[in-house]
ROSELUM-609944 format. One line per field, with one value per residue: residue number from 1; z, y, x of N, C-alpha, C, O in turn; residue in three letters. Coordinates in Angstrom, 2 decimals. Each point is the difference from the previous one (the first is absolute). Example, Ala and Ser with C-alpha at 12.3 -4.5 7.8 and 13.67 -1.06 7.14 Angstrom:
ROSELUM-609944
seq: c(1	2)
nw: c(7.80	-1.38)
nv: c(-5.69	1.07)
nu: c(13.19	-1.39)
caw: c(0.00	0.06)
cav: c(1.19	1.19)
cau: c(-0.89	0.82)
cw: c(0.00	0.73)
cv: c(1.20	1.09)
cu: c(0.90	-0.77)
ow: c(0.66	0.17)
ov: c(-0.02	1.11)
ou: c(1.04	0.51)
type: c(ALA	SER)
This chain:
ROSELUM-609944
seq: c(1	2	3	4	5	6	7	8	9	10	11	12	13	14	15	16	17	18	19	20	21	22	23	24	25	26	27	28	29	30	31	32	33	34	35	36	37	38	39	40	41	42	43	44	45	46	47	48	49	50	51	52	53	54	55	56	57	58	59	60	61	62	63	64	65	66	67	68	69	70	71	72	73	74	75	76	77	78	79	80	81	82	83	84	85	86	87	88	89	90	91	92	93	94	95	96	97	98	99	100	101	102	103	104	105	106	107	108	109	110	111	112	113	114	115	116	117	118	119	120	121	122	123	124	125	126	127	128	129	130	131	132	133	134	135	136	137	138	139	140	141	142	143	144	145	146	147	148	149	150	151	152	153	154	155	156	157	158	159	160	161	162	163	164	165	166	167	168	169	170	171	172	173	174	175	176	177	178	179	180	181	182	183	184	185	186	187	188	189	190	191)
nw: c(14.23	0.93	-0.51	1.16	1.94	1.73	-1.42	-0.40	1.96	0.78	-1.12	1.02	1.94	0.19	-0.09	1.98	1.87	-0.37	0.32	1.89	0.40	-0.79	1.07	-1.76	2.29	-0.94	1.45	-1.15	-0.94	-1.92	0.43	1.07	-2.01	0.67	-0.85	-1.98	2.42	0.36	-1.54	-0.47	-1.75	1.31	-0.17	1.98	1.55	-0.87	0.80	-1.74	0.77	1.83	-0.38	-0.19	1.96	-1.21	1.93	0.06	-1.59	1.27	-1.29	-1.69	1.05	0.28	2.49	1.05	0.03	1.54	2.31	1.54	0.31	1.39	2.02	0.27	0.61	2.25	0.90	-0.33	1.77	2.17	0.77	0.83	1.47	1.69	0.12	-1.05	-1.32	1.41	-0.36	0.29	1.88	0.92	0.53	-2.12	-0.73	0.90	-0.04	-1.81	0.29	-0.54	-1.20	1.09	-1.12	0.76	-1.57	2.53	-0.12	0.06	1.75	-1.67	1.54	-0.21	0.34	-0.72	-0.62	0.79	-0.95	-2.25	1.57	-2.49	0.41	-2.22	1.91	-0.57	1.97	0.41	-1.12	0.15	1.93	-0.67	-1.77	-1.98	0.77	-1.34	-1.54	1.26	-2.00	2.13	-0.78	2.65	-2.06	1.89	-1.37	1.91	0.11	0.62	0.53	-1.40	-1.88	-1.44	-1.15	-2.10	1.01	-1.12	1.02	-1.31	0.11	-0.44	1.46	-2.10	1.24	-1.82	1.33	-2.17	1.20	-0.58	0.46	2.21	-2.59	-1.17	-0.25	-2.02	-0.79	1.28	-1.67	-1.32	1.79	1.03	-1.60	0.25	1.64	-0.58	-0.58	1.73	1.69	-1.04	0.87	1.29	0.22	-0.21	0.70	1.51	-2.16)
nv: c(-18.19	1.32	-1.61	-1.66	-0.02	1.86	1.61	1.01	0.97	1.78	1.96	0.56	1.25	1.91	1.06	-0.02	1.35	2.05	0.80	0.27	1.61	-0.45	0.26	-1.08	0.21	-0.73	0.30	0.84	-0.93	0.81	-1.04	-0.63	1.46	0.17	-1.29	0.24	0.20	2.10	-1.17	1.96	-0.50	-0.73	2.80	-1.23	-0.04	1.75	-0.07	0.80	-0.86	1.11	1.79	-1.10	1.03	0.11	-1.13	-0.41	-1.74	-2.00	-0.22	-1.23	2.13	1.04	-0.44	1.99	2.36	0.33	-0.29	1.69	1.79	0.55	-0.04	2.31	1.28	0.65	1.31	1.80	0.32	0.52	1.66	1.28	0.20	1.54	-2.33	0.22	1.61	-0.67	1.90	-1.31	0.49	2.10	2.26	0.42	0.93	1.97	1.49	1.14	2.34	-1.08	1.33	-2.03	1.25	0.63	-1.02	0.41	-2.29	1.37	-0.14	2.39	-0.57	1.68	-1.31	1.41	0.05	0.76	-1.23	0.75	1.54	0.58	-0.67	0.63	1.00	-0.69	-0.24	-2.04	-1.68	-0.35	-1.15	-2.16	0.48	0.84	1.75	0.89	0.75	-1.29	-0.12	-1.06	-1.63	-0.42	-0.92	-0.31	-1.07	-0.24	-1.77	0.13	-1.83	0.75	-1.01	1.19	1.70	-1.45	0.47	0.88	1.89	0.62	1.05	-0.28	1.64	1.25	1.66	1.19	1.38	-0.13	0.00	-1.06	-1.98	0.28	-0.54	-1.59	-0.90	1.71	0.67	1.74	1.43	1.18	1.30	0.89	1.96	1.54	1.35	1.68	1.70	1.38	1.02	1.91	0.99	1.40	2.06	2.08	1.25	0.86	0.18)
nu: c(-25.73	-0.69	1.58	-0.56	0.95	0.37	0.59	2.04	0.56	-1.18	1.03	2.01	-0.01	-1.58	1.99	1.06	-0.54	0.59	2.64	-0.76	-1.49	-1.81	2.13	-0.01	-0.54	1.87	-1.38	-1.35	-1.49	0.03	-2.03	1.90	0.37	-2.05	1.59	-1.68	-0.20	-1.23	0.24	0.61	1.60	2.00	0.04	-0.30	1.64	-0.22	1.81	-1.32	2.22	-1.39	0.22	2.01	-0.90	2.24	0.15	2.60	-1.24	0.51	-1.94	1.38	-0.85	2.36	1.32	-0.96	0.56	1.66	-0.99	-0.85	1.41	1.07	-0.85	-0.19	1.64	0.43	-1.14	1.13	0.68	-0.53	-1.26	1.77	1.00	-1.05	-0.62	-2.83	0.68	1.64	-0.88	1.86	-1.81	0.91	-1.23	-0.08	2.07	0.40	-1.05	0.88	-0.59	1.58	-1.48	-0.82	0.61	1.96	0.53	0.17	-0.94	-2.06	0.58	-0.10	1.75	-1.56	1.65	-1.39	2.09	-1.31	2.14	-0.54	-0.03	-0.29	-1.90	0.84	-0.74	-2.09	-1.45	0.03	-0.36	-2.17	-0.78	-0.15	-1.22	1.15	-1.21	-1.19	0.71	1.05	-0.85	-0.09	1.38	-0.09	-0.08	-0.73	0.63	-1.39	1.10	-1.80	1.36	-2.17	0.74	1.01	-0.72	-0.17	1.93	-1.55	-0.47	1.28	-1.39	1.94	-0.63	1.17	-0.91	0.70	-0.13	1.22	1.40	1.50	-1.29	-0.10	-1.06	-0.22	2.33	0.48	2.16	-0.43	-1.12	0.94	0.82	-2.13	-0.01	1.88	-1.08	-1.63	-0.24	1.39	-1.20	-0.79	1.92	0.64	-1.29	0.81	1.55	-1.17	-0.15)
caw: c(0.98	1.65	1.04	0.90	0.36	0.85	-0.76	-1.04	0.42	-0.01	-1.43	-0.43	0.42	-0.75	-1.51	0.14	0.36	-1.70	-0.93	0.80	0.55	1.29	-0.33	0.18	0.21	-0.36	0.99	-0.41	-1.06	0.03	-0.15	-1.70	-1.11	-0.10	-1.14	0.76	-0.08	-0.83	-1.27	0.44	-0.32	0.31	1.04	-1.05	0.77	0.27	1.26	0.53	1.53	0.07	0.02	1.36	0.16	1.03	1.83	-0.03	-0.94	-0.14	0.78	-0.55	-1.01	-1.37	-0.17	-0.01	-1.30	-0.60	0.08	-0.64	-1.77	-0.50	0.06	-0.97	-1.16	-0.28	-0.24	-1.33	-1.20	0.06	-0.45	-2.01	-0.29	0.35	0.42	1.54	0.68	1.22	0.98	1.51	0.69	0.77	1.27	0.09	0.17	1.08	0.82	-0.56	0.58	-1.06	-0.49	-0.48	-0.62	-0.81	0.63	-0.07	-0.72	-0.92	0.27	0.31	0.93	-0.23	1.02	0.16	1.18	-0.64	1.24	-0.08	-1.30	0.72	-1.25	0.23	-1.14	-1.28	0.76	0.60	-1.23	-0.57	0.50	0.87	-0.73	0.79	1.46	0.54	-0.18	-1.43	0.67	0.14	0.55	-0.22	0.38	-0.05	-0.40	0.02	-0.66	0.87	-0.22	1.33	0.48	1.26	0.51	-0.55	-1.10	-1.16	-0.62	0.49	-0.65	0.96	-1.07	0.33	-0.82	0.72	-0.56	0.74	0.56	-1.45	-1.04	0.52	0.48	0.59	0.91	-1.24	0.21	1.12	-0.19	-0.44	1.14	0.33	-0.82	-0.30	1.06	-0.53	-1.63	-0.08	0.40	-0.72	-1.58	0.85	-0.44	-1.57	-0.46	0.57	-0.01)
cav: c(-0.58	-0.11	-0.91	-0.07	-1.41	-0.51	0.37	-0.91	-1.56	-0.47	-0.89	-1.00	-1.40	-0.07	-0.76	-1.27	-0.75	-0.18	-1.11	-1.18	-0.82	-1.32	-1.51	-1.51	-0.97	-1.41	-1.26	-1.27	-0.59	-0.94	-0.91	-0.74	-0.92	-1.21	-0.43	-0.60	-1.64	-0.59	0.86	0.80	0.00	-1.16	0.47	0.43	0.89	1.16	0.43	1.20	0.73	1.32	0.46	-0.05	1.06	-0.47	0.64	1.41	0.46	-0.24	1.02	1.52	0.14	-0.45	-0.69	-1.11	0.08	-0.62	-1.46	-0.53	0.03	-1.20	-0.27	-0.14	-0.79	-1.48	-1.20	0.09	-0.71	-1.25	-0.47	-0.08	-1.16	-1.22	-0.20	0.12	1.16	0.73	0.98	0.23	0.83	-0.64	-0.50	-1.34	-0.51	-0.09	-0.45	-1.27	-0.07	0.79	-1.46	-1.09	-0.51	-0.79	-1.05	0.22	-0.59	0.53	1.15	0.65	1.09	1.03	1.20	0.98	0.43	1.40	0.32	1.58	0.97	1.47	0.80	1.36	0.02	1.12	1.09	0.13	0.24	1.27	0.55	-0.72	-0.32	-1.35	-0.35	-0.96	-1.13	-1.13	-0.95	-1.55	-1.39	-1.66	-1.19	-1.77	-0.62	-1.48	-0.71	-1.05	-1.37	-0.39	-1.26	-0.78	1.06	0.14	1.43	-0.71	0.83	0.95	1.31	1.53	1.07	1.02	1.06	1.42	0.94	0.84	1.33	1.20	-0.18	-0.17	1.62	0.25	-1.44	-1.05	-0.98	-0.50	-1.20	-0.87	-0.94	-0.33	-1.45	-0.94	-1.19	-0.89	-0.45	-1.12	-1.42	-0.23	-0.52	-1.38	-1.30	-0.26	-0.49	-1.56	-0.57)
cau: c(-0.51	0.83	-0.39	0.40	0.51	-1.34	-0.64	0.59	0.10	-1.22	-0.28	0.90	-1.13	-0.99	0.38	0.30	-1.21	-1.03	0.49	0.69	-1.28	0.00	-0.09	-1.13	0.71	-0.88	0.53	-0.64	0.30	-1.15	0.10	-0.01	-1.03	0.10	-1.05	-1.04	0.19	-1.30	-0.89	-1.06	-1.37	-0.73	-1.06	-1.82	-0.70	0.71	-0.30	0.94	0.01	0.25	1.58	-0.05	1.26	0.72	-0.08	0.09	-0.15	-1.75	-0.70	0.28	-0.85	0.40	-0.05	-1.10	-0.94	0.85	-0.10	-1.14	0.34	1.05	-1.11	-1.01	0.97	0.54	-0.90	-0.61	0.95	0.03	-1.19	0.34	1.09	-0.13	-1.29	-0.32	1.05	-1.17	0.66	-0.34	0.71	1.02	-0.72	-1.33	0.60	0.86	-1.27	-0.68	-1.31	-0.36	-0.57	0.68	-1.21	1.06	0.57	1.42	0.77	0.00	0.36	1.31	-0.05	0.83	0.31	0.73	0.69	0.64	0.92	0.21	-0.52	-0.15	-0.94	-0.09	-1.02	-0.04	-0.28	1.64	0.85	0.14	0.40	1.65	0.75	1.12	0.54	-1.08	0.71	-0.34	-0.68	0.40	-0.78	0.96	-1.40	0.07	-1.08	0.35	-1.03	-0.43	-1.23	-0.47	-0.43	1.76	0.61	1.51	0.47	0.09	0.51	0.29	0.24	0.50	0.29	0.03	-0.58	0.55	-0.03	0.40	0.05	0.02	-0.71	-1.44	-0.03	-1.60	-0.36	-0.84	0.86	-0.31	-0.94	0.20	0.48	-0.36	-0.20	0.69	0.40	-1.02	0.56	0.80	-0.75	-0.66	0.63	-0.09	-1.35	-0.14	1.17	-0.32	-1.69)
cw: c(1.26	0.62	1.03	0.09	0.05	-1.28	-0.85	0.52	0.20	-0.97	-0.44	0.73	-0.46	-1.47	0.12	0.18	-1.20	-0.79	0.47	0.03	1.37	-0.33	0.54	0.37	-0.26	0.91	-0.38	-0.74	-0.56	-0.21	-1.23	-0.21	0.13	-0.93	1.06	-0.24	-0.67	-0.90	0.75	-0.70	0.38	1.47	-0.81	0.75	0.72	1.59	-0.09	1.02	-0.43	-0.25	1.87	-0.22	1.55	0.61	-0.62	-0.72	0.16	0.92	-0.23	-1.17	-1.49	-0.68	-0.15	-1.29	-1.62	-0.19	-1.12	-1.47	-0.29	0.25	-0.96	-1.63	-0.19	0.13	-1.53	-0.52	0.45	-0.60	-1.91	0.03	0.91	0.35	1.53	0.96	1.11	0.78	1.39	0.73	0.68	0.98	-0.35	-0.74	1.05	1.00	-0.85	-0.47	-2.09	-0.81	-0.88	-1.24	-0.98	0.98	-0.06	-0.96	-1.62	0.37	0.31	0.71	-0.60	1.06	-0.31	1.36	-0.25	1.14	-0.01	-0.57	0.82	-1.22	0.14	-1.02	-0.54	0.72	0.71	-0.92	-0.43	1.09	0.69	-1.07	0.08	0.86	0.59	0.02	-1.54	0.77	-0.62	0.16	-0.48	0.50	-0.33	-0.42	0.14	-0.62	0.72	-0.53	1.42	0.27	0.84	0.61	-0.26	-0.73	-1.18	-0.96	0.73	-0.84	0.62	-1.42	0.93	-0.84	0.50	-1.11	0.69	0.31	-1.07	-0.77	-0.03	0.67	0.92	0.67	-0.77	0.29	1.12	0.21	-1.18	0.28	0.18	-0.66	-0.67	0.86	0.06	-1.21	-0.16	0.55	-1.00	-1.49	1.62	-0.04	-1.47	0.01	0.72	0.09	-0.56)
cv: c(-0.48	-0.99	-0.15	-1.10	-1.29	-0.63	-1.32	-1.27	-0.50	-0.23	-1.21	-1.20	0.00	-0.67	-0.85	-0.89	-0.25	-0.76	-1.18	-1.17	-0.72	-1.47	-0.72	-1.16	-1.44	-0.71	-1.48	-0.80	-1.12	-1.74	-0.67	-0.80	-1.74	-0.67	-0.86	-1.72	-0.74	0.95	0.78	-0.48	-1.62	0.20	0.17	1.20	1.08	0.71	1.60	0.67	1.49	0.12	0.56	1.15	-0.55	1.06	1.59	0.76	0.42	1.41	1.64	0.05	-0.05	-1.49	-1.60	0.05	-0.55	-1.46	-0.08	-0.07	-1.49	-0.94	-0.34	-0.18	-1.80	-0.54	0.35	-0.68	-1.80	-0.40	-0.14	-1.55	-1.76	0.12	0.26	0.60	0.54	0.64	0.24	0.80	-0.61	-1.12	-0.86	-0.95	-0.80	-0.97	-1.62	0.03	0.76	-1.26	-0.61	-0.58	-1.59	-1.20	0.32	-0.19	0.49	1.75	0.27	1.04	0.90	1.24	1.06	0.82	1.86	0.17	1.10	0.65	1.31	0.79	1.34	0.28	1.54	1.20	0.05	0.31	1.38	1.18	0.19	-0.08	-0.99	0.27	-1.52	-1.50	-1.03	-1.00	-1.26	-0.83	-0.89	-0.85	-1.38	-0.64	-1.37	-0.71	-1.15	-0.93	0.29	-1.34	-0.34	1.20	0.23	1.15	-0.67	1.14	1.44	1.30	1.37	0.89	1.21	0.74	1.12	1.13	1.30	1.78	1.20	-0.61	0.09	1.81	-0.07	-1.25	-0.76	-1.08	-1.08	-0.81	-0.64	-0.97	-0.87	-1.23	-0.97	-0.84	-1.19	-0.73	-1.19	-1.26	-0.32	-0.86	-1.43	-1.39	-0.52	-1.24	-1.26	-0.28	-1.39)
cu: c(0.18	-0.70	-0.07	0.49	-1.60	-1.16	0.28	0.00	-1.40	-0.37	0.52	-0.68	-0.76	0.07	0.46	-0.89	-1.16	0.31	0.58	-1.20	0.37	0.23	-0.92	1.16	-0.74	0.50	-0.63	0.53	-0.91	0.97	0.58	-1.05	-0.12	-0.86	-0.90	0.23	-1.08	-0.66	-1.13	-1.53	-0.60	-0.67	-1.22	-0.43	0.94	-0.28	1.10	-0.34	0.48	1.37	0.16	0.98	0.50	-0.23	0.32	-0.58	-1.92	-0.37	0.36	-0.82	0.03	0.23	-1.25	-0.64	1.11	0.14	-1.46	-0.14	0.85	-1.02	-0.78	0.53	0.36	-1.66	-0.54	1.54	-0.09	-1.52	0.06	0.42	-0.43	-1.28	-0.16	0.47	-0.97	0.94	-0.38	0.96	0.80	-0.51	-0.94	1.23	0.58	-1.47	-0.44	-0.91	-0.41	-0.64	0.84	-0.98	0.62	0.64	1.39	1.02	0.38	0.24	1.20	-0.46	1.34	0.39	0.93	0.45	0.47	0.90	0.36	-0.64	0.39	-0.59	-0.15	-1.21	-0.04	0.40	1.37	0.57	-0.29	0.50	1.47	0.70	0.99	0.26	-1.28	1.02	-0.48	-1.07	0.08	-1.19	0.58	-1.06	0.49	-1.28	0.03	-1.26	-0.25	-0.91	-0.62	-0.19	1.20	0.03	1.42	-0.05	0.49	0.73	0.43	0.48	0.43	0.09	0.25	-0.04	0.19	-0.76	0.86	-0.20	-0.14	-0.38	-1.20	-0.29	-1.75	-0.46	-0.28	0.80	0.01	-1.45	0.48	1.08	-0.51	-0.98	0.67	0.79	-1.12	0.17	1.02	-0.25	-0.91	1.05	0.61	-0.57	-0.42	1.33	-0.39	-1.15	0.51)
ow: c(-0.10	0.54	0.19	-1.02	-0.59	0.26	-0.13	-0.68	-0.31	-0.14	-0.66	-0.59	-0.62	-0.48	-0.99	-0.72	-0.21	-0.58	-0.80	-0.18	0.76	-0.59	1.14	-0.88	0.35	-0.37	0.52	0.14	0.80	-0.26	-1.04	0.66	-0.29	0.00	1.12	-1.04	-0.41	0.53	0.57	0.48	-0.43	0.71	-1.07	-0.42	0.89	0.12	0.76	0.17	-0.94	0.13	0.63	-0.94	0.99	-0.61	-0.26	0.22	-0.45	0.84	0.57	-0.91	-0.73	-1.10	-0.44	-0.55	-1.12	-1.02	-0.99	-0.67	-0.90	-1.09	-0.51	-0.83	-0.95	-0.55	-0.44	-1.17	-0.86	-0.66	-0.84	-0.92	-0.40	0.13	0.93	1.12	-0.23	0.53	0.40	-0.40	-0.03	0.15	0.95	0.01	-0.01	0.29	0.53	-0.47	-0.21	0.23	-0.83	0.32	-0.64	1.21	-1.08	-0.36	-0.61	-0.99	0.76	-0.33	-0.11	0.17	0.25	0.82	-0.63	0.98	1.06	-1.11	1.19	-0.68	1.07	-1.18	0.07	-0.54	0.07	0.10	-0.25	-0.45	0.51	0.34	0.90	0.33	0.85	0.89	-1.00	1.20	-1.23	0.41	-1.15	1.16	-1.06	0.69	-0.83	-0.28	-0.04	-0.49	1.09	1.11	1.01	1.11	0.74	-0.77	0.09	-0.96	1.05	-0.38	0.48	-1.12	1.19	-1.10	1.21	-1.13	1.10	-0.64	0.00	-1.01	-1.08	1.00	0.85	0.40	0.32	0.54	-0.19	0.80	0.20	-0.69	-0.33	0.39	-0.40	-0.34	0.28	-0.05	-0.72	-0.53	-0.02	-0.84	-0.28	-0.09	-0.38	-0.38	-0.51	1.11	-0.23)
ov: c(-1.10	0.28	1.16	-0.66	-0.96	-1.00	-0.93	-0.99	-1.19	-1.01	-0.79	-1.05	-1.07	-0.72	-0.69	-0.99	-1.03	-0.75	-0.65	-1.19	0.02	-0.70	0.24	-0.53	-0.18	-0.54	-0.98	0.11	-0.87	-0.06	0.01	-0.87	-0.69	0.34	-0.40	-0.63	-1.16	1.04	-0.74	0.05	-0.32	-0.97	0.55	0.56	-0.63	0.31	0.15	0.65	0.16	-1.13	0.65	0.02	-0.23	1.06	0.78	1.20	0.90	0.55	1.01	-0.82	-0.42	-0.42	-1.15	-0.97	-0.29	-0.51	-0.72	-0.79	-0.75	-0.57	-1.09	-0.68	-0.77	-1.11	-0.82	-0.39	-0.86	-1.04	-0.55	-0.65	-1.13	1.16	0.04	-0.49	0.50	-0.69	0.67	0.17	-1.23	-1.20	-0.66	-1.12	-1.23	-1.16	-0.99	-1.08	0.76	-1.13	0.57	-0.97	-0.75	0.17	-0.02	0.85	-0.39	0.68	-0.68	0.71	-0.44	1.02	-0.28	0.28	0.01	0.60	0.36	-0.39	0.24	0.66	0.41	-0.34	0.83	0.70	1.11	1.11	0.75	1.00	0.99	-0.32	-0.84	-0.75	-0.85	-0.83	0.35	-0.28	-0.10	0.41	-0.29	0.08	-0.32	0.41	-0.60	0.64	-0.66	0.41	-0.17	-0.18	-0.70	-0.27	0.69	0.27	-0.72	-0.52	0.17	-0.25	0.68	-0.43	0.04	-0.37	0.04	-0.43	0.51	0.53	0.91	0.59	-0.09	0.68	0.82	-0.17	-1.14	-0.92	-1.20	-0.94	-1.16	-1.02	-1.03	-1.12	-1.06	-0.90	-1.17	-1.21	-0.99	-1.02	-1.23	-0.71	-1.19	-1.19	-1.07	-1.12	-1.02	-0.23	-0.91)
ou: c(0.55	-1.07	0.36	-0.24	-0.51	-0.68	-0.80	-0.26	-0.08	-0.69	-0.68	-0.26	0.05	-0.88	-0.22	-0.18	-0.64	-0.79	0.66	0.28	0.97	-0.81	-0.39	0.68	-1.17	1.05	0.54	1.22	-0.37	1.20	-0.66	-0.57	0.98	-1.19	0.30	0.16	0.06	-0.40	-0.81	-1.13	-1.11	-0.30	-0.29	-1.01	0.58	-1.18	0.95	-1.03	0.78	0.48	-0.84	0.80	-0.69	-0.18	-0.90	0.16	-0.71	0.70	-0.41	-0.02	-0.89	-0.36	0.05	-0.51	-0.42	0.46	-0.12	-0.65	-0.39	-0.11	-0.24	-0.61	-0.07	0.03	-0.82	0.08	0.22	0.02	-0.70	-0.49	0.29	-0.40	0.82	-0.10	-1.11	0.87	-0.96	1.15	0.04	0.26	-0.43	-0.52	0.04	0.26	-0.52	-0.37	-0.94	0.44	0.71	-0.69	-0.75	-0.08	0.59	0.82	0.99	-0.29	0.69	-0.95	1.14	-0.66	1.17	-0.88	1.06	-0.44	0.50	-0.36	0.24	0.79	-0.46	-0.09	0.91	0.85	0.53	0.53	0.94	0.56	0.53	1.14	-0.04	0.91	0.30	-0.13	-0.62	0.04	0.08	-1.08	0.32	-0.40	0.54	-0.92	0.68	-1.01	1.04	-1.05	0.56	-0.49	-0.05	0.46	0.70	-0.91	1.00	0.57	-0.60	1.14	-0.91	0.31	-0.33	0.42	-0.25	-0.18	-0.19	-0.91	-0.84	0.40	-0.58	0.25	-0.34	-1.15	-0.36	-0.61	0.20	-0.09	-0.36	0.10	0.58	-0.31	-0.48	0.76	0.27	0.19	-0.13	0.44	-0.11	-0.55	-0.19	0.29	-0.48	-0.35	0.47	-0.50	-0.80)
type: c(MET	ASN	PHE	ARG	PRO	ALA	ALA	ILE	ILE	SER	LEU	SER	PHE	MET	LEU	PHE	GLY	LEU	LEU	SER	GLY	CYS	ALA	THR	GLN	VAL	THR	GLU	THR	PRO	ALA	LYS	PRO	MET	ARG	SER	SER	VAL	PRO	PHE	SER	GLU	PHE	GLU	ASN	VAL	VAL	LEU	VAL	GLU	ALA	GLU	LEU	ALA	PRO	PRO	TYR	ALA	GLY	GLN	GLY	ALA	ASN	GLU	LYS	ALA	ALA	LYS	LYS	ILE	ASN	GLU	VAL	LEU	LEU	ALA	GLN	ILE	THR	GLN	GLN	LEU	ASN	ASN	VAL	LYS	ALA	VAL	SER	LEU	ALA	ASP	PHE	ALA	SER	ASN	SER	TYR	ASP	LYS	THR	SER	THR	PRO	LYS	THR	THR	LEU	ILE	ILE	LYS	PRO	LEU	ILE	LYS	GLN	ILE	LYS	PHE	ILE	GLY	GLY	ALA	ALA	ARG	PHE	TRP	GLY	GLY	ALA	MET	ALA	GLY	SER	SER	VAL	VAL	VAL	MET	ASP	THR	ILE	PHE	ILE	ASP	ALA	ALA	THR	GLY	GLU	GLN	ILE	GLY	VAL	TYR	GLY	ASN	TYR	ARG	LYS	ALA	GLY	ALA	TYR	THR	ASP	ALA	PHE	GLY	ILE	GLN	SER	ASN	VAL	MET	LEU	HIS	ASN	ALA	ALA	GLU	ASP	VAL	GLY	MET	TYR	ILE	SER	ALA	ASN	LEU)
């Protein structure tokens, strides 16, 4: 076989690109978990505010879908453990226009913030392979006593799905479930 130097160099770069993958830089750190100062079981009502995406990640289709999935799993986790859970949108919470059927003294507000996210779905993983990079989510969830406005607990978590271990985006979806389930475990530990 007679290889040309240009072909060898091109092949080397292609092989390097396929094997190296795209590194996902994690720039945020989760908040240090703080045990709740009030047991969550003391609250008669719960308001779950939909997860907010930090500005650099908001408005991106894959990240919005990932946040929606986190919201769904989080709602399921919370309704299994606490009573009278009501999910509200960010807009309704910000404008204070959501239906408040309870007295504020017995209401727990749960507000998740997705500080950093990179979600690689199945199609992107199929076409980009490891070069699409890792999926990652860094999320802080704060717990507020509605009567006082005081933050009574915080839980920060970090989950990642590796570029090489995520064949068709399956691990990226598991990562989203695990991030929400971690919050559920925190709630369970603070009942």
